[in-house]
C-alpha positions in Angstrom: 130.2 88.5 63.0 133.8 89.6 62.0 132.4 89.7 58.3 130.1 92.3 59.3 132.6 94.7 61.2 135.1 94.5 58.6 132.2 95.3 55.9 131.1 98.1 58.3 134.6 99.2 58.9 135.1 99.6 54.9 131.8 101.6 54.4 132.4 105.4 54.3 130.1 107.6 56.5 128.0 108.8 53.9 127.1 104.9 53.2 127.0 104.1 57.1 124.3 106.9 57.2 122.2 105.5 54.2 122.4 102.0 56.0 121.2 103.5 59.5 118.4 105.6 57.7 117.3 102.3 55.9 117.4 100.3 58.9 115.1 102.9 60.7 112.7 103.2 57.6 112.6 99.0 57.7 111.8 99.3 61.3 109.3 102.0 60.7 107.7 99.9 57.9 107.3 96.9 60.2 105.7 98.9 62.7 103.3 100.6 60.6 102.6 96.9 59.0 102.3 95.4 62.6 100.1 98.6 64.1 97.4 99.1 61.3 97.0 95.1 61.4 96.3 95.5 65.2 94.3 98.8 64.8 91.8 97.2 62.5 91.2 94.4 64.6 90.8 96.6 67.7 88.6 98.7 65.8 86.5 95.1 65.0 86.4 94.4 68.8 85.1 98.0 69.5 82.4 97.5 67.0 81.5 94.0 68.7 81.7 95.6 72.1 79.2 98.6 71.4 76.9 96.1 69.8 76.8 94.1 72.9 76.5 97.1 75.4 73.5 98.4 73.3 72.1 94.9 73.7 72.7 95.3 77.5 71.3 98.7 77.3 68.0 97.7 76.0 67.8 94.8 78.4 68.5 96.7 81.7 65.5 98.5 83.0 65.7 102.3 83.5 65.8 103.8 87.1 62.1 104.3 87.7 61.3 100.9 86.1 63.8 99.3 88.5 61.9 100.9 91.5 58.7 99.7 90.2 60.1 96.4 89.9 61.4 96.1 93.4 57.9 97.6 94.8 56.3 94.6 93.4 58.9 91.9 94.6 58.1 90.9 97.9 60.5 91.3 100.8 62.3 88.5 102.6 64.1 88.2 106.0 66.6 85.3 106.5 65.2 82.8 109.0 66.2 83.1 112.7 66.4 80.5 115.5 62.6 79.3 116.1 61.9 81.0 118.9 62.7 84.5 117.7 61.4 83.7 114.4 58.1 82.3 115.9 57.4 86.0 117.7 58.5 88.1 114.6 56.2 86.0 112.4 53.3 85.9 114.6 53.3 89.7 115.5 53.6 90.8 111.8 51.2 88.5 110.5 48.6 89.5 113.4 49.2 93.1 112.7 48.6 92.7 109.1 45.1 90.9 110.1 44.2 93.9 112.1 45.0 96.2 109.4 42.7 94.3 107.2 40.1 94.4 110.0 39.5 90.8 110.4 38.3 89.5 113.6 40.3 86.1 114.1 40.6 83.8 117.3 44.0 83.5 118.6 46.6 82.5 116.3 47.5 79.0 116.8 50.9 77.2 115.9 51.2 74.1 114.1 53.9 71.6 114.4 57.1 72.4 112.7 57.9 69.9 109.9 60.9 69.4 107.7 60.8 71.4 104.5 62.9 70.6 101.2 65.4 73.5 102.4 68.5 71.5 104.1 68.6 73.2 107.4 65.5 74.8 107.9 62.0 73.8 109.2 58.8 75.0 108.3 56.7 76.7 111.2 52.9 76.9 110.2 50.8 79.4 111.7 46.8 79.0 111.4 44.2 81.7 111.6 40.5 81.4 112.1 37.8 84.4 111.8 35.2 86.2 110.4 35.2 89.2 107.9 33.9 90.3 104.5 35.4 89.3 101.2 36.8 92.5 100.5 38.8 92.3 103.8 40.4 88.7 102.7 41.3 90.3 99.5 43.1 93.2 101.4 44.9 90.5 103.7 45.9 88.6 100.4 47.2 91.6 98.7 49.0 92.9 102.0 50.8 89.3 102.7 53.6 90.0 100.1 54.8 92.9 102.4 55.5 90.2 105.4 59.2 89.7 105.0 58.7 86.3 107.2 56.0 84.6 105.2 57.2 82.0 103.0 53.7 80.9 101.6 50.1 80.1 101.9 49.6 76.4 103.1 45.7 76.2 103.3 42.8 78.8 102.7 39.4 77.7 103.5 36.6 80.6 103.1 32.8 79.3 104.0 30.0 82.0 103.4 27.5 82.4 106.5 24.1 80.7 105.6 22.1 83.8 107.5 24.3 86.8 106.7 25.7 86.3 103.0 28.6 89.4 103.6 30.0 87.5 106.6 32.9 84.9 105.7 34.6 82.5 107.7 38.2 82.3 107.1 40.6 79.6 108.1 44.0 80.2 106.8 47.4 78.7 107.3 50.8 80.3 106.4 54.4 79.5 106.9 57.5 80.5 107.4 61.2 79.3 107.7 62.9 78.6 111.1 66.3 77.3 112.0 
C-alpha cells in the first residue's frame, strides 16, 4: 500500500488524470464484456420462452371452445351427509324422470355399500317404470345434468310383447354419501 501511495504522490496531475481515465475505460470495457454476454444469454432465454408460450397458445382453447367444453362436462356436487344427499338426489332424479315423460313406480333406495373412495359410501336408487324408447334416450342424455349422480349401476329394458312401443325400464343409479 505504501508503495502505491508513494508512486501516486510522484505522479503529476496530468499523469493522475491519465490513470483515472484508464481505470474508468478498463471498468467500462469489463462492464461492456459482461453485459454483452448477459444480453446474449437473455436473448436466448427470451427466444426459448417465446417458443414455449407459442406451444401453450396452440394447446389452450379459445374462450368459445372452453365454454363448449364446459357445457359437455357433467356438473358434480360434493357428497353431503346421507339424510340430506338422499333427498337431494331423489328429487333431482325424479325431476329428470318427469321431464323425460317416464311413468315410474315409487323410487326405492337400496342399501348403502362401501365404495372405493375412502370416507364415502355408495347410495343406490332403483327406478322401475314404463315408457317409450325415445324417452329412455332423453333420460340418459339428461343424466349428466344431475350434480349428485355418480353413475348408472344397472339398466334393464324389456319390450312389451303386445305393444312394441311400450318398454319396461329398470334403472339403478348411484351417488356418494358421507
